[in-house]
C-alpha positions in Angstrom: -14.8 -54.4 52.5 -17.5 -56.5 50.8 -17.1 -57.4 47.1 -19.6 -54.5 45.9 -17.9 -51.8 47.7 -14.4 -53.3 46.4 -15.7 -53.1 42.7 -15.2 -49.0 42.8 -13.9 -47.9 46.1 -10.8 -49.9 46.1 -7.9 -48.1 48.0 -4.9 -49.0 45.5 -2.7 -45.8 46.8 -1.7 -45.6 43.3 -1.0 -42.5 42.9 2.1 -42.0 45.2 4.9 -40.7 43.1 5.5 -39.1 40.1 8.3 -37.3 37.6 7.6 -33.7 36.3 10.4 -34.2 33.9 8.1 -34.5 31.0 5.4 -31.8 31.9 5.6 -28.3 31.3 5.8 -25.9 34.4 3.8 -22.6 34.7 5.5 -19.4 36.3 4.9 -18.7 40.0 1.3 -19.5 40.9 1.1 -18.7 44.8 3.1 -19.1 47.3 6.0 -19.0 45.1 5.5 -22.5 44.2 5.8 -24.2 40.7 2.7 -25.6 39.5 2.0 -28.2 37.0 -0.4 -26.6 34.3 -3.3 -28.6 32.3 -1.6 -32.0 32.9 -3.9 -34.7 31.4 -2.8 -37.3 34.0 -0.3 -38.6 36.7 2.2 -41.2 36.7 3.1 -42.7 40.3 6.8 -42.2 39.0 8.5 -41.6 35.5 6.6 -40.6 32.6 3.1 -41.4 31.8 2.7 -43.8 29.2 0.3 -42.1 26.9 0.5 -38.4 25.7 -2.4 -35.9 25.9 -3.2 -36.4 22.7 -3.8 -40.4 22.9 -6.9 -41.9 21.9 -7.5 -44.9 23.8 -5.2 -47.5 25.6 -3.1 -49.9 24.1 -5.2 -52.8 25.7 -8.6 -52.0 24.1 -10.1 -52.8 20.7 -11.3 -49.1 19.7 -13.4 -50.5 17.4 -15.4 -53.0 19.7 -18.8 -53.5 18.8 -21.6 -52.6 21.5 -23.9 -55.0 21.6 -24.9 -58.5 23.6 -25.1 -59.1 27.5 -23.0 -60.7 30.0 -24.1 -62.6 33.3 -22.0 -63.2 35.8 -22.3 -64.4 39.6 -22.2 -63.3 43.1 -22.8 -65.4 46.1 -25.3 -64.5 48.9 -27.9 -62.1 48.4 -28.2 -57.9 48.9 -30.4 -55.4 50.3 -29.2 -52.1 49.5 -28.1 -50.0 46.4 -25.5 -47.8 49.1 -22.5 -49.4 49.4 -20.8 -46.0 51.1 -22.5 -46.8 54.3 -22.0 -49.3 57.2 -25.7 -50.5 56.9 -27.0 -53.2 54.3 -25.2 -55.6 51.9 -24.8 -53.8 48.8 -25.5 -55.6 45.5 -22.5 -55.9 43.0 -21.7 -54.1 40.2 -22.4 -50.8 41.4 -19.3 -49.1 40.4 -20.7 -49.5 36.7 -23.2 -46.6 37.8 -20.3 -44.2 38.7 -17.5 -42.1 37.3 -14.8 -40.4 39.2 -12.5 -37.6 38.4 -9.8 -39.6 37.4 -9.5 -43.5 35.6 -6.8 -45.8 36.0 -4.7 -47.3 33.5 -4.1 -51.0 33.6 -1.2 -51.5 31.6 1.3 -49.0 33.8 2.2 -49.6 37.4 0.1 -46.8 38.7 -0.8 -44.1 36.4 -4.3 -42.5 36.0 -6.0 -40.3 33.3 -8.4 -37.3 33.5 -12.0 -38.9 33.1 -14.6 -36.4 34.9 -11.6 -34.0 35.4 -10.3 -32.4 32.0 -7.0 -30.9 33.6 -5.5 -31.0 36.9 -3.2 -28.5 38.8 -1.1 -28.9 41.9 1.9 -27.6 43.6 5.3 -29.5 44.0 4.7 -29.5 47.9 1.2 -31.1 46.6 -0.7 -29.2 49.7 -3.6 -28.7 47.4 -4.9 -29.9 43.9 -7.6 -28.5 41.5 -9.6 -30.4 38.6 -11.1 -28.5 35.9 -13.9 -30.7 34.9 -15.3 -31.3 31.6 -18.5 -29.0 30.9 -20.5 -31.6 29.0 -20.2 -34.0 31.9 -23.8 -35.4 33.0 -25.8 -37.9 35.1 -28.0 -40.1 33.4 -31.1 -38.0 33.9 -29.6 -35.2 32.2 -28.6 -32.9 35.0 -25.1 -31.5 34.7 -22.3 -32.5 36.8 -20.7 -29.7 38.6 -18.0 -28.7 41.2 -21.0 -28.9 43.9 -21.4 -32.4 43.3 -17.9 -33.2 44.2 -17.9 -31.0 47.3 -21.3 -32.5 48.2 -19.7 -36.0 47.6 -17.0 -35.9 50.1 -18.9 -34.2 52.8 -21.7 -36.9 52.7 -18.7 -39.7 52.6 -16.9 -38.0 55.3 -19.7 -36.8 57.5 -22.2 -39.8 57.1 -20.4 -42.5 55.1 -18.7 -45.8 56.6 -16.1 -44.9 58.6 -13.3 -45.7 56.3 -13.7 -42.7 54.5 -13.6 -40.2 57.9 -10.2 -42.1 58.4 -8.8 -42.2 54.9 -9.4 -38.5 54.0 -9.2 -37.2 57.1 -6.4 -34.7 55.8 -8.4 -32.9 53.9 -9.2 -29.7 55.5 -11.2 -27.8 52.6 -13.1 -28.8 49.5 -14.2 -25.5 47.6 -16.1 -25.0 44.3 -14.1 -22.1 42.3 -16.6 -21.9 39.8 -19.1 -24.5 38.3 -16.5 -26.7 36.9 -13.5 -26.2 38.8 -13.4 -27.6 42.4 -10.1 -27.4 44.6 -9.0 -29.7 47.5 -6.8 -28.3 50.3 -5.0 -30.8 52.8 -3.2 -30.5 56.1 0.2 -29.6 56.4 1.7 -33.4 56.3 3.9 -35.5 54.5 1.2 -37.4 53.1 2.0 -37.1 49.5 -0.5 -39.4 48.3 -3.7 -37.6 49.4 -3.3 -34.9 47.1 -3.8 -37.3 43.9 -6.1 -40.4 45.5 -9.1 -37.8 45.9 -9.5 -38.7 42.1 -10.7 -42.2 42.6 -13.8 -41.4 44.6 -17.1 -42.0 42.7 -18.9 -38.7 42.2 -22.6 -38.6 43.6 -25.5 -36.7 42.2 -26.3 -33.9 45.0 -29.5 -33.3 43.8 -30.1 -37.2 44.1 -29.2 -37.4 47.7 -30.4 -34.0 49.1 -33.4 -35.5 49.0 -33.0 -38.6 50.7 -31.3 -40.5 53.9 -28.2 -41.4 53.0 -27.5 -43.2 56.1 -30.4 -45.4 55.5 -30.3 -48.7 53.4 -32.5 -49.1 50.9 -32.9 -50.4 47.2 -34.0 -46.8 45.7 -32.0 -46.9 42.5 -29.2 -44.6 42.5 -28.1 -42.4 39.7 -24.9 -41.7 38.6 -22.7 -40.7 35.3 -21.2 -43.4 34.6 -21.6 -45.8 31.3 -24.2 -47.5 32.7 -27.9 -47.4 34.4 -29.4 -49.9 36.9 -32.4 -50.6 35.0 -33.9 -53.6 37.0 -33.3 -55.8 39.9 -35.2 -58.9 41.8 -34.3 -58.5 45.2 -32.0 -60.0 47.0 -31.5 -62.4 43.4 -30.1 -60.5 40.7 -29.5 -57.0 39.4 -29.5 -55.6 35.7 -27.1 -52.5 34.6 -28.1 -51.4 31.0 -25.5 -49.7 29.2 -26.7 -45.8 29.0 -26.5 -45.1 24.9 -26.4 -41.4 26.0 -23.7 -42.0 28.2 -21.6 -38.7 28.3 -18.1 -39.6 28.4 -18.2 -42.7 25.8 -15.6 -41.2 23.6 -13.0 -40.2 26.1 -9.7 -41.9 25.4 -10.2 -43.7 29.0 -13.6 -45.2 27.8 -12.9 -45.7 24.5 -13.5 -49.7 23.7 -14.6 -50.2 27.0 -17.9 -51.2 28.6 -18.9 -52.9 25.5 -22.0 -55.0 27.0 -25.4 -53.5 26.3 -26.5 -55.5 29.5 -24.6 -56.5 32.4 -26.4 -58.8 35.0 -25.4 -60.0 38.3 -27.3 -63.4 39.3 -27.2 -64.6 42.9 -26.6 -68.1 44.3 -26.5 -69.2 47.7 -23.1 -70.9 47.7 -20.3 -71.3 45.4 -21.0 -74.9 44.5 -24.4 -74.0 43.0 -22.5 -71.0 41.2 -19.9 -73.7 39.9 -22.8 -76.0 38.5 -24.7 -73.2 37.4 -21.9 -72.0 35.1 -21.3 -75.5 33.7 -25.0 -75.4 33.0 -24.8 -72.0 31.2 -26.5 -70.2 33.4 -24.1 -67.0 33.4 -20.9 -66.5 31.3 -17.7 -65.7 33.1 -16.0 -66.5 36.6 -13.1 -66.2 38.4 -11.9 -69.4 40.1 -10.4 -69.1 43.7 -10.6 -72.6 44.4 -7.8 -74.9 43.4 -10.2 -77.9 43.7 -12.2 -76.6 41.8 -9.9 -75.6 39.0 -8.3 -79.1 38.9 -11.5 -80.8 39.0 -14.6 -79.0 38.5 -14.6 -78.0 35.0 -16.0 -81.0 33.4 -18.0 -82.4 30.5 -18.7 -81.4 26.8 -18.9 -77.9 26.9 -15.6 -77.9 27.5 -14.1 -80.5 25.5 -15.8 -79.1 22.8 -13.9 -75.7 23.1 -17.5 -73.9 24.4 -15.6 -73.4 27.7 -12.6 -71.9 27.9 -10.3 -72.3 30.9 -7.4 -69.8 31.3 -4.8 -69.2 34.0 -3.0 -65.4 33.3 0.3 -64.3 35.2 0.4 -60.9 36.5 2.6 -58.8 38.0 0.9 -57.7 40.9 1.4 -57.8 44.9 -1.0 -60.4 46.1 -1.2 -59.2 49.7 -1.6 -61.7 52.5 -4.8 -64.1 53.2 -4.3 -65.9 56.5 -6.1 -66.9 59.5 -6.8 -63.4 61.3 -7.0 -63.6 65.3 -9.0 -60.6 67.0 -6.5 -59.6 69.4 -9.4 -57.8 71.5 -10.2 -61.4 72.5 -7.8 -62.0 76.1 -7.2 -65.6 74.2 -5.0 -63.5 71.4 -3.2 -60.7 73.3 -0.1 -62.8 73.5 2.0 -62.9 70.2 3.8 -66.2 71.7 0.3 -67.4 71.8 -0.6 -66.6 68.4 2.6 -67.9 66.9 2.0 -71.0 68.6 -1.2 -71.6 66.8 0.4 -71.2 63.9 2.2 -74.4 64.2 -1.2 -76.4 64.1 -1.9 -75.2 59.9 -0.3 -77.9 57.8 0.2 -75.7 54.7 2.2 -78.6 52.8 -0.3 -81.3 53.5 -2.8 -79.0 52.8 -1.6 -77.9 49.6 -0.7 -81.5 48.3 -3.9 -83.3 49.5 -6.7 -80.3 48.9 -5.1 -77.7 46.5 -3.2 -80.0 44.0 -0.1 -78.0 44.8 -1.5 -74.8 43.3 -0.3 -72.8 45.8 3.1 -71.1 46.9 3.1 -70.4 51.3 2.8 -66.6 51.8 5.2 -65.0 54.2 4.9 -61.4 53.6 2.1 -59.0 53.9 3.5 -57.9 50.5 4.2 -61.3 48.6 4.6 -61.5 45.0 6.5 -58.0 45.1 10.0 -56.2 46.1 8.0 -54.9 49.0 8.1 -58.1 50.8 10.9 -58.8 53.5 12.5 -62.0 52.2 16.1 -61.0 53.5 17.6 -59.6 56.5 17.6 -55.9 56.6 20.1 -53.8 54.8 21.9 -50.4 55.7 18.7 -48.3 54.7 16.1 -50.4 56.3 18.3 -50.3 59.7 18.3 -46.5 59.3 14.4 -46.7 59.3 14.2 -49.6 62.0 16.8 -48.7 64.7 14.7 -45.7 66.0 11.9 -47.9 67.4 14.2 -51.0 67.8 12.7 -50.6 71.7 9.2 -51.0 70.2 10.1 -53.8 67.8 10.3 -57.6 68.2 14.3 -58.4 68.6 13.8 -61.1 65.5 13.1 -58.0 63.4 16.7 -57.2 63.4 18.2 -60.8 63.1 16.1 -63.4 61.4 14.2 -63.7 58.4 10.6 -64.6 59.3 9.0 -68.0 57.9 5.7 -69.3 58.4 6.0 -72.9 60.3 6.8 -75.4 58.2 6.1 -79.5 57.6 7.2 -82.3 55.5 3.7 -82.6 54.1 3.2 -85.9 55.3 0.6 -85.0 57.3 2.5 -86.1 60.5 3.4 -82.9 62.1 4.1 -84.1 65.9 7.5 -82.2 65.8 5.2 -78.5 65.0 2.9 -79.6 67.5 5.4 -79.9 70.5 7.1 -76.7 69.7 3.5 -75.0 69.8 3.0 -76.4 73.0 6.4 -75.4 74.3 5.2 -71.6 73.3 1.9 -72.1 75.0 3.7 -73.6 78.1 5.7 -70.5 78.4 3.0 -68.5 77.9 1.2 -69.9 81.1 -0.8 -72.5 79.5 -1.0 -76.2 80.7 -2.2 -79.7 78.9 -4.0 -81.3 81.7 -6.1 -84.7 80.6 -6.3 -83.6 76.8 -7.4 -80.1 77.6 -5.3 -77.0 77.5 -6.1 -74.4 80.4 -4.4 -71.0 81.6 -3.8 -70.9 85.2 -7.2 -70.0 86.3 -8.4 -73.3 84.8 -10.2 -71.8 82.2 -10.2 -74.0 78.9 -8.4 -73.0 75.3 -11.8 -72.5 72.9 -12.4 -70.4 70.2 -14.9 -69.7 66.9 -14.1 -69.5 63.3 -16.4 -67.3 61.6 -17.0 -68.0 58.1 -19.9 -67.7 55.2 -18.6 -70.0 52.9 -19.2 -73.8 53.6 -16.5 -74.3 51.1 -14.0 -73.2 53.6 -14.9 -75.9 56.1 -12.2 -78.8 54.3 -9.5 -76.0 54.6 -10.5 -75.4 58.2 -11.1 -78.7 59.8 -7.5 -80.3 59.7 -6.6 -77.2 61.1 -9.2 -77.8 64.1 -8.2 -81.2 64.4 -4.3 -80.4 65.0 -5.5 -77.8 67.2 -7.6 -81.1 69.1 -4.0 -82.6 69.3 -2.9 -79.6 71.5 -5.6 -79.4 73.6 -7.7 -76.6 72.0 -11.1 -76.6 71.0 -12.0 -74.6 67.8 -15.6 -74.8 66.1 -16.7 -73.2 62.9 -19.6 -70.9 62.6 -21.2 -70.2 59.6 -23.4 -67.2 59.2 -25.3 -65.2 56.1 -23.5 -62.4 54.5 -25.7 -59.9 56.3 -24.8 -61.3 59.9 -21.1 -61.9 58.7 -20.8 -58.0 57.8 -22.8 -56.7 60.6 -19.9 -59.0 63.1 -17.2 -57.8 61.4 -17.7 -54.4 61.6 -18.5 -54.6 65.2 -15.2 -56.9 65.6 -17.4 -59.3 67.1 -15.6 -62.4 66.2 -12.5 -65.1 67.5 -11.0 -65.7 64.1 -11.7 -65.2 60.8 -10.5 -66.2 57.5 -9.8 -62.8 55.2 -7.1 -61.2 53.1 -5.4 -57.9 53.1 -5.0 -56.8 49.1 -2.0 -54.7 48.4 -0.9 -52.7 45.5 2.4 -51.6 43.9 1.8 -48.2 45.8 0.7 -48.6 49.4 0.0 -45.8 51.0 -3.1 -44.3 53.0 -5.1 -47.6 53.3 -2.1 -48.8 55.5 -3.5 -46.9 58.0 -6.6 -48.1 57.9 -5.5 -51.9 58.1 -2.8 -51.8 61.1 -2.9 -48.3 62.9 -4.2 -47.8 66.3 -6.3 -45.1 65.3 -8.7 -47.5 63.4 -8.8 -50.3 65.9 -11.6 -49.5 67.9 -13.6 -47.7 65.0 -16.5 -49.8 64.1 -16.5 -50.4 60.1 -12.5 -50.2 60.0 -10.3 -52.7 58.2 -8.1 -52.5 61.5 -10.0 -56.7 62.1 -6.9 -57.7 64.2 -7.2 -54.7 66.6 -3.5 -53.8 66.5 -2.2 -51.1 69.0 1.6 -51.2 68.4 3.5 -47.9 68.5 6.1 -49.5 66.8 3.6 -50.4 63.9 2.1 -46.9 64.2 5.5 -45.4 63.5 6.4 -47.7 60.4 2.9 -47.1 58.8 3.2 -43.2 59.2 6.9 -43.6 57.8 5.6 -45.8 54.8 2.7 -42.8 54.2 5.3 -40.2 54.3 7.8 -41.9 51.7 9.4 -39.3 49.5 10.3 -41.3 46.5 9.9 -45.1 45.2 13.1 -46.7 46.9 12.2 -45.3 50.2 8.7 -46.4 49.5 10.0 -50.1 49.0 12.4 -49.9 52.2 9.6 -48.5 54.3 7.2 -51.3 53.3 9.4 -54.0 54.1 10.1 -52.6 57.1 6.8 -52.6 58.2 6.3 -56.2 56.7 8.7 -57.2 59.3 7.0 -55.9 62.4 3.7 -57.5 61.3 5.3 -60.6 60.5 7.2 -61.2 64.2 4.1 -59.9 66.0 2.3 -62.9 64.7 -0.9 -61.4 63.9 -1.9 -63.7 61.7 -1.4 -67.3 60.4 -0.4 -66.8 57.0 -2.2 -69.1 54.1 -0.7 -69.2 50.5 -1.4 -67.3 47.1 -0.8 -67.9 43.6 0.4 -65.3 41.0 -2.4 -66.0 38.2 -5.5 -65.3 37.7 -7.9 -68.2 37.0 -10.6 -67.5 34.6 -13.3 -69.8 32.9 -15.8 -68.4 30.2 -18.1 -69.0 27.4 -16.9 -69.1 24.2 -19.0 -65.8 23.5 -16.8 -63.0 23.8 -14.0 -61.2 21.8 -11.0 -60.1 23.6 -8.1 -57.5 22.5 -4.8 -58.7 21.2 -2.9 -57.2 23.8 -3.9 -57.9 27.6 -3.6 -55.3 30.5 -0.5 -56.2 32.7 -2.2 -55.5 35.8 -5.7 -56.6 35.3 -8.0 -59.3 33.8 -9.3 -56.5 31.6 -13.0 -57.9 31.4 -14.6 -54.6 30.7 -12.8 -54.3 27.6 -14.4 -57.4 26.1 -17.0 -57.7 23.7 -19.8 -60.3 22.6 -18.8 -61.7 19.4 -21.9 -62.5 16.4 
């Protein structure tokens, strides 16, 4: 998923569980089911932090001035303002122009409060949910936002949008506008407890705008939304400017108070990360998150930093970091055998890489749920075994007997022992090293390509390639532009890539998109690995149907073990801190949110 799309279609799965203890229940509503009446928000579990009469989130300054402009960087280019389809490369920042039915709180593990929705109703079995919308809500052209816009949004996304939406919302069996400002969702008879809640996260599109246009076409028609910003101007492929809407209908809502304080929000595009960093140091833009340990250690120099005009911060967070890795496409014959995949992992020397290239900035990742209680970092206990035993025959035996750890080295660059172990595994899988070339029983050499869009990844990949060469394997780097990269991933046209699988505190439906057989051959899905594994399918379904937080944790660990021991990826590394750099032009609230950087709560100082 591209950065622009992630900006507002984050599959956070953030609403899985909630408590009824602090809410008033109505009498019997229908089907003799108690209904939560006129609630203002939903918590994942436990009570909501903010009461019905709250005025703003704690981590904002409700009196923050509205002024100034902020410029951020983007890499590559763009050719579309429609991020909901498989065609084109969408511009960054498009989430600024859209509202959804609910808005997330960044200082609770996962809680949402009404945005377009003023009130929410749903039964205890969560087979449906109703939203009463603010009658004063309107799009930037003055047209009211209605329940019909919600219905049409989901119709467009499911029928004409990215395949992701059809899969993610497949269990919605009916959406109905009960009146002008009330919409009802009905769901299939499943145990997917999350679905009744995550429908509130979808950006609502204006029916009157899209009924005159081809939704499936990639173009630069300026879209209309009901959010706090308007897309005001753009330079094709080079920059896009959003202007704060002074007539924004929701600016006084508790979930919006103290946020979206910049009059202009601009995204300038650069051809690569090196040029972008140089531009930041020269004052061409204002704020960046840094993902390169080398840049963080050595790239921020000069008088602006010494004089305090540029500020660098590391902010520790409490979020799961998921998995970044070399990802192998198991649709390719080379990577169908788990033993071969495991063998290749012995050529990645994380310990040397971390010391020599990354200034010891990272921790090795072993789990798909790193930095969380859901990581499988001990042998399965009785509760997990109860989940795993029914499918023991579908799982690698190590799931039950060993704690997974990615291959480790001494960090001195001498990995002969690890390479010998890798070659042993390859030999057992039918590969032979002949005159320095690894060949299969048909005499074919072991060759593959690593597809990337960022040249600065070459310094990570090249040592890996040199170690593979010592095993008789030829790997090459292929650098392509962002449009070609996106298209090739959509069609699964690659051997190996570097990517990451983000996780939330409450994983749910997105796990089906990542790992489930149903998404393996669907173009545009996030099952880039091509996993078709009945054991994994079962555990994904179990996770989505988890009845409470405790079971969610157990089932996530069980899924983690199945993914680990099938060796689908070569794990990289992670950090539990945001690294940010910015020019000293911002005011920042005294309280920072626990689960986000919170840049949309900052403001421009005098």
